[in-house]
C-alpha positions in Angstrom: 2.3 -17.6 -30.5 -1.5 -17.0 -32.0 -2.5 -14.8 -28.8 -6.2 -13.8 -29.7 -6.7 -17.7 -30.9 -5.5 -18.4 -26.8 -7.4 -15.5 -26.0 -10.8 -17.3 -27.6 -10.0 -20.3 -25.9 -9.1 -18.9 -22.3 -12.9 -17.5 -22.9 -14.0 -20.7 -23.6 -12.9 -22.1 -20.6 -14.6 -19.3 -18.7 -17.6 -19.8 -20.1 -17.7 -23.7 -18.6 -16.2 -21.9 -14.9 -12.9 -23.5 -15.5 -11.5 -20.4 -14.4 -7.7 -22.2 -13.3 -7.3 -23.5 -16.7 -8.8 -20.3 -18.3 -6.1 -17.7 -16.1 -3.2 -20.2 -17.1 -4.4 -19.3 -20.9 -4.8 -15.5 -19.6 -1.4 -15.3 -18.7 0.3 -17.0 -21.7 -0.3 -14.3 -23.8 -0.5 -11.0 -21.4 3.4 -10.5 -21.2 3.4 -10.9 -25.1 0.8 -7.7 -25.3 3.0 -6.1 -22.5 6.7 -6.8 -24.5 4.5 -5.4 -27.6 3.5 -2.6 -25.7 0.1 -3.0 -26.3 -0.8 -2.4 -23.3 -4.4 -1.9 -23.4 -4.4 -5.4 -24.2 -2.1 -6.0 -21.5 -4.1 -4.3 -19.1 -7.7 -6.3 -20.3 -5.4 -9.7 -19.9 -4.9 -9.2 -16.6 -8.4 -8.0 -15.7 -9.7 -11.5 -16.7 -7.0 -13.2 -14.8 -8.2 -11.0 -10.9 -11.5 -11.6 -11.8 -10.7 -15.7 -12.4 -9.1 -15.4 -8.9 -11.4 -13.5 -7.5 -14.4 -16.7 -8.4 -11.9 -19.0 -7.4 -11.9 -17.2 -3.5 -7.5 -16.5 -3.9 -8.0 -12.9 -3.5 -4.1 -12.4 -2.9 -3.6 -13.3 -6.4 -6.4 -11.2 -7.4 -5.1 -8.4 -6.3 -1.5 -8.7 -7.8 -3.3 -9.0 -11.2 -5.7 -6.0 -10.7 -2.9 -4.2 -9.9 -0.7 -4.9 -12.7 -4.0 -4.1 -14.9 -3.9 -1.0 -13.3 -0.3 -0.6 -14.2 -0.8 -1.6 -17.8 -3.8 0.8 -18.2 -2.0 3.6 -16.6 1.1 3.3 -19.2 -1.8 3.1 -21.7 -2.7 6.4 -20.7 -6.5 5.3 -19.6 -5.8 7.2 -16.3 -9.0 6.9 -14.6 -9.7 2.7 -15.4 -5.9 2.5 -14.0 -7.7 4.2 -10.9 -10.6 1.9 -11.0 -8.1 -1.6 -11.3 -6.5 -0.2 -8.1 -9.7 0.4 -6.4 -10.5 -2.8 -6.8 -7.1 -3.8 -5.7 -7.3 -1.9 -2.5 -10.5 -3.0 -1.7 -9.2 -6.8 -1.9 -5.8 -6.4 -0.3 -4.8 -8.0 2.9 -2.4 -6.3 4.8 -1.0 -6.1 8.8 1.1 -4.0 10.7 1.9 -4.4 14.5 2.7 -1.7 17.0 3.3 -1.3 20.8 2.3 1.7 23.2 5.2 3.8 24.7 5.3 7.5 26.1 4.8 10.2 24.2 8.7 11.0 26.3 9.8 8.3 24.4 8.6 9.6 20.4 10.0 12.8 21.9 9.8 15.6 19.0 9.5 12.7 15.9 5.8 13.7 15.1 5.7 17.0 15.3 6.6 20.3 12.9 6.7 23.3 15.8 3.7 25.1 13.8 1.5 27.2 16.1 -1.1 25.5 18.2 0.3 22.1 17.3 1.2 19.6 20.1 3.8 17.3 20.0 2.2 14.2 20.0 -1.7 13.7 20.1 -4.7 15.1 18.2 -7.4 17.5 19.0 -10.6 16.5 18.5 -13.6 18.4 17.3 -16.8 18.7 15.8 -19.4 20.1 13.6 -22.2 20.4 16.1 -24.4 23.0 15.5 -27.3 21.2 13.5 -27.6 18.5 15.9 -30.9 19.2 17.8 -29.7 17.2 20.8 -27.0 18.9 21.5 -28.2 22.9 19.9 -30.8 24.9 20.0 -30.0 28.3 17.2 -33.3 30.0 18.3 -32.8 30.0 22.4 -29.3 28.9 22.5 -30.3 26.8 24.8 -28.2 24.1 24.7 -25.4 25.3 23.2 -23.6 22.7 21.5 -20.1 24.2 23.3 -21.7 23.0 26.3 -24.0 19.8 25.5 -21.8 18.1 22.8 -19.3 17.3 25.9 -22.0 15.8 28.0 -23.3 13.6 25.1 -20.1 12.4 23.7 -18.5 12.2 27.3 -15.6 14.2 26.4 -14.7 17.6 26.4 -13.9 18.9 22.3 -11.1 21.1 21.7 -12.8 22.8 19.1 -15.7 23.0 16.5 -16.4 23.9 13.1 -18.3 27.2 12.5 -18.9 28.3 9.0 -18.9 32.1 7.8 -19.7 33.9 5.0 -16.9 36.1 3.6 -17.9 39.6 3.3 -20.0 39.6 6.6 -18.5 41.0 9.5 -17.2 39.0 12.6 -20.3 39.9 14.7 -22.4 37.9 12.3 -21.2 34.9 14.8 -20.8 36.6 17.5 -22.4 34.3 19.8 -20.1 31.4 18.5 -17.5 33.6 19.4 -18.5 34.2 23.4 -19.6 30.5 23.7 -16.2 29.1 22.3 -14.2 31.6 25.1 -16.0 30.9 27.8 -15.9 26.9 27.1 -11.8 27.0 26.3 -12.2 25.9 23.1 -10.9 27.3 19.5 -12.8 27.7 16.1 -12.5 26.2 12.7 -13.9 28.8 10.9 -14.9 27.7 7.7 -14.5 31.1 5.7 -16.8 30.5 2.6 -16.7 32.8 -0.6 -19.8 32.5 -1.7 -19.7 35.6 -4.3 -16.7 33.9 -6.1 -13.2 34.6 -5.3 -13.2 38.0 -7.0 -14.9 39.3 -4.4 -11.7 39.0 -1.9 -9.5 41.5 -2.5 -6.5 43.3 0.2 -9.4 45.8 1.8 -10.2 47.3 4.8 -13.0 44.2 4.7 -10.5 41.6 5.1 -7.7 43.7 7.5 -10.4 44.2 9.8 -11.6 40.8 9.8 -8.3 39.5 10.9 -8.3 42.3 13.5 -11.3 41.6 15.2 -10.7 37.6 15.3 -6.9 38.5 16.6 -9.3 40.7 18.9 -11.3 38.1 20.1 -8.9 36.0 22.4 -10.2 32.8 20.5 -7.4 30.3 18.9 -8.9 30.2 15.3 -8.3 27.8 12.8 -9.3 29.4 9.6 -9.7 27.0 7.0 -10.5 29.4 3.7 -12.1 28.4 1.0 -12.5 24.4 1.5 -12.8 21.8 -1.0 -11.4 23.8 -3.9 -10.6 21.1 -6.3 -14.4 19.5 -6.2 -16.9 21.2 -8.9 -19.6 21.8 -6.1 -18.0 25.0 -4.4 -18.4 28.5 -6.2 -14.4 29.1 -5.8 -13.6 25.5 -8.0 -11.1 28.3 -9.9 -7.7 27.3 -12.1 -5.2 27.0 -9.6 -3.6 30.3 -10.0 -6.0 32.3 -9.0 -7.0 30.4 -5.9 -3.4 30.1 -4.8 -3.2 33.5 -5.6 -6.1 34.9 -3.3 -4.9 31.9 -0.5 -1.8 33.9 -0.4 -3.7 37.2 -0.2 -5.6 36.2 3.0 -2.7 34.2 4.2 -0.6 37.2 4.1 -3.3 39.4 5.9 -4.0 37.5 9.0 -0.2 36.6 9.6 0.2 40.5 9.7 -2.7 41.2 11.2 -3.6 37.7 13.8 -0.1 36.7 14.4 -0.8 35.1 17.3 -5.3 33.6 17.6 -4.8 32.5 13.7 -3.7 29.3 11.8 -4.0 29.7 8.2 -5.7 26.3 7.0 -5.8 25.1 3.3 -8.2 22.2 2.8 -9.1 20.4 0.1 -11.7 17.8 -0.6 -9.8 13.9 -0.6 -11.5 13.6 -4.4 -10.4 14.1 -6.5 -6.9 13.2 -6.1 -5.3 14.1 -9.2 -5.7 17.8 -8.6 -4.9 18.0 -5.0 -1.1 19.3 -5.2 -1.8 21.8 -8.0 -3.9 23.6 -5.6 -1.2 24.3 -3.1 -0.6 27.5 -1.9 3.0 26.9 -0.9 4.7 26.5 2.5 4.8 29.9 3.6 1.2 30.6 3.2 0.1 27.4 4.4 0.5 26.9 8.6 -2.3 23.6 8.8 -3.4 21.1 5.9 -6.7 19.3 6.5 -9.2 17.2 4.6 -12.7 16.6 4.0 -13.4 12.8 4.6 -16.4 11.1 4.3 -17.4 7.6 4.1 -20.9 6.3 2.6 -22.0 2.7 2.0 -21.7 1.8 -1.2 -21.6 -1.3 -3.1 -21.8 -0.6 -6.4 -17.8 -0.8 -6.5 -17.9 -3.8 -4.7 -15.3 -6.2 -6.8 -17.0 -9.4 -5.5 -20.6 -8.0 -6.9 -21.7 -9.6 -3.2 -23.2 -5.7 -1.8 -20.5 -4.8 0.5 -19.1 -2.2 0.3 -14.8 -3.4 1.4 -13.8 0.5 1.2 -11.6 1.3 4.1 -12.2 5.0 5.8 -8.7 4.4 7.0 -7.4 4.3 4.4 -8.9 7.3 2.3 -6.7 9.7 4.6 -3.5 8.3 2.8 -2.7 10.2 0.2 -3.1 13.3 1.8 -0.9 12.3 4.7 1.7 11.4 2.3 1.8 14.1 0.4 1.9 17.1 3.6 2.6 15.4 6.8 6.4 15.7 6.4 6.2 19.5 5.7 3.0 20.5 8.4 0.6 19.2 10.8 -2.3 17.4 9.1 -5.8 17.0 10.1 -9.6 15.8 9.1 -11.3 19.2 8.9 -14.5 17.4 8.4 -15.2 13.9 8.2 -18.0 10.9 9.2 -19.2 7.6 8.9 -22.7 7.0 7.0 -25.0 4.9 9.5 -27.7 4.5 6.2 -26.8 3.5 2.9 -29.1 6.2 1.7 -30.4 5.0 -2.0 -31.9 2.1 -0.5 -32.7 3.4 2.8 -30.9 0.5 4.8 -29.1 0.5 8.1 -25.6 0.1 8.2 -24.5 0.7 11.5 -22.6 -2.4 12.7 -20.5 -1.4 9.2 -20.5 2.2 10.4 -19.6 2.0 13.6 -16.8 -0.6 12.8 -15.2 1.9 10.1 -15.4 4.7 12.6 -14.3 2.8 15.8 -11.2 1.6 13.3 -10.7 4.7 12.0 -9.8 6.2 15.5 -7.9 3.7 16.9 -5.9 3.2 14.1 -5.1 6.6 13.2 -2.8 7.6 16.1 -0.9 4.2 15.1 -0.5 4.1 11.1 -0.7 8.2 11.1 1.2 9.6 14.0 1.3 13.2 12.6 -2.1 13.6 12.9 -2.9 16.5 14.5 -7.0 17.0 14.8 -9.9 15.3 14.0 -13.6 17.2 13.3 -16.6 14.9 13.1 -19.3 16.1 11.5 -22.1 15.2 13.5 -25.2 15.9 11.0 -27.9 14.4 9.0 -28.2 17.0 6.3 -29.8 17.5 2.8 -28.0 18.0 0.0 -29.4 17.5 -3.9 -32.1 15.5 -1.8 -29.6 12.6 -1.0 -29.9 12.9 2.9 -26.3 11.8 4.7 -26.3 10.2 7.5 -24.0 11.0 10.3 -25.3 12.4 13.0 -24.7 10.9 16.7 -27.9 11.5 18.6 -29.7 10.1 16.1 -28.2 6.7 16.4 -26.9 5.4 19.5 -25.2 2.6 18.4 -22.9 5.4 16.3 -23.0 7.3 19.6 -21.5 4.4 21.4 -18.9 3.5 19.6 -17.9 7.4 18.9 -17.7 7.6 22.7 -15.4 4.6 22.9 -13.3 6.2 19.7 -12.2 9.3 21.3 -12.0 8.2 25.1 -8.3 7.6 23.6 -5.4 9.7 25.6 -3.8 10.1 22.5 -7.4 12.6 21.8 -7.1 15.9 23.2 -9.7 17.9 24.9 -7.8 21.4 25.1 -5.4 23.3 22.6 -1.9 22.7 24.5 -2.4 19.7 25.8 -0.1 16.4 24.6 -0.6 12.9 24.4 0.4 11.0 27.4 0.8 8.2 24.5 2.7 7.6 21.1 2.6 3.8 18.8 5.9 2.7 17.8 5.9 0.1 15.0 7.3 -2.8 15.1 9.2 -5.0 12.8 12.6 -6.6 11.8 14.2 -2.8 11.6 12.4 -1.6 14.4 12.9 -3.7 17.1 10.8 -4.3 20.0 12.4 -4.6 23.9 12.3 -8.1 25.0 9.5 -7.7 27.8 5.5 -8.0 27.9 4.3 -5.1 26.0 1.1 -4.0 25.0 0.5 -4.9 21.2 -1.8 -3.8 18.8 -2.4 -4.1 14.8 -3.9 -3.0 11.6 -5.4 -5.0 9.9 -7.0 -4.9 6.2 -8.6 -7.4 4.4 -11.2 -8.5 1.9 -13.5 -9.2 4.7 -15.4 -5.1 5.3 -15.1 -6.3 9.5 -13.4 -8.6 11.9 -14.3 -10.3 14.9 -11.4 -11.6 16.7 -7.1 -11.3 16.2 -5.2 -13.9 17.4 -1.1 -13.6 17.6 1.0 -16.3 17.1 4.5 -17.3 17.3 6.1 -20.4 16.6 3.0 -21.8 15.8 1.7 -21.2 19.5 -1.1 -19.0 20.3 0.3 -16.0 22.9 -2.8 -13.6 22.4 -6.5 -13.4 21.4 -8.4 -10.4 21.4 -12.1 -9.4 20.4 -11.9 -5.6 20.0 -10.4 -3.0 17.8 -7.4 -2.2 17.4 -6.9 -5.7 18.8 -4.7 -4.8 21.8 -2.8 -7.7 23.9 -0.2 -7.8 26.1 2.6 -10.4 25.1 5.8 -11.4 26.9 9.0 -10.9 24.3 11.2 -11.6 27.0 11.8 -15.3 26.1 12.5 -14.2 22.4 15.4 -11.7 23.5 18.4 -11.2 20.7 16.1 -13.4 18.3 14.4 -12.6 15.2 11.0 -14.3 15.2 7.8 -14.1 13.3 5.0 -13.2 14.4 1.5 -14.2 13.0 -1.6 -12.6 13.1 -5.0 -14.3 12.1 -7.9 -12.2 11.9 -11.6 -14.3 11.5 -14.7 -12.8 10.6 -18.2 -12.3 12.5 -18.7 -16.1 11.9 -15.4 -17.3 13.1 -14.0 -18.0 9.4 -10.4 -17.3 9.1 -10.0 -14.2 6.0 -6.3 -13.5 6.1 -3.0 -14.6 7.8 -0.2 -12.3 7.8 3.4 -12.5 9.2 5.3 -9.7 10.6 9.0 -10.1 11.1 10.1 -9.1 14.4 13.4 -8.2 15.9 13.3 -8.3 19.9 16.2 -7.1 21.4 
């Protein structure tokens, strides 16, 4: 086969806009490169196939091609290019899954690890709020965030994030300790060794800090040297040294503060490839957190239409898969920005959708999540302001209030969620009765406006708000296997994806 001759023919067809014909040419030669183990060339062919399918708006086919591109670039050793191809595929990937609301009693202990402070079902809500002037005045302490943040958001929060410089006494944040005790809230203490990890030693300071926190009576999630996998922190060192220091701190706190402290290990979600190498081990780690942010970024749009098609929810997937079976996992800080900072463009509607989708779907897709801390701040880093502050955007605030109103989200350490969610499928039956059904639907459209459910070509429910909850009567299908067809529409009422979910009814 004259593979390069065929390749040139395909290129000419591309130039003429004859994408379907070009695809056929590329498809004829891509397997030849793969068979010869010329993986880079095979990947290049699938890249072009995917691009052409995208131009034809056949996005599922484009995704399949880019998945192969990713595979073969990986085999060729081009890891970063492989990751980029997978990212493009994920942004256009359509998928749908169904869930029924059930009781926490029915879920039992399926979602718990028995760890300290951990609820069997449900997730604590928390926030970093002291930089929001609407809820906190650091000079007068009036208002103080523990009092005003619940008023602004309409719900008591179980804990607040407070940063703490390693080497200082606990009394340096005494007002935060006192207010937490008075409000009945826990503290996620972000302990930062700003002079580097060499300052962390098995000495009297470390032991006294542990004893002081224990004596405070406040429950503390001690997040030591977080985001260690990122080169922006001073404690970004070789994993061996980091692990040694984390294990030291954990040993001291487990001994000196056995009642009021859990050790939190919390990387950033990126870069993914190095996260596991920094894990200090199950004996040292009590909870696993992650920093999880989304800022509107159209530069990665595979369709080149100026959209951000990424999923804030999917960004939690990696850390959950790595550690949720072993430890309670949570979002130790995070948010969705309501501005596109490079262009100063308002992206409130996009941010509200992503935020509501995240909180609404998290309990269904990731039932072992145990806390979510929102970063309520507009802060400046390297002259690039990041816009997360709830009080500065009424749309985002309204979306957040609605999101945390779900009873799955807990206001106090010791609370338990009365609700849980169960995935339904052919392997996981649904009871033949009226059920409250919700869905996770992801597609190439950044936002959706309507979802319908069909059984036997008949529309049985329509819903226009996340998480697409509707009442469906499964009684007529008792003992049968059926297909529930999910159809999702964008804001222009255009059908953007159809997902078929096989369901067994018992």
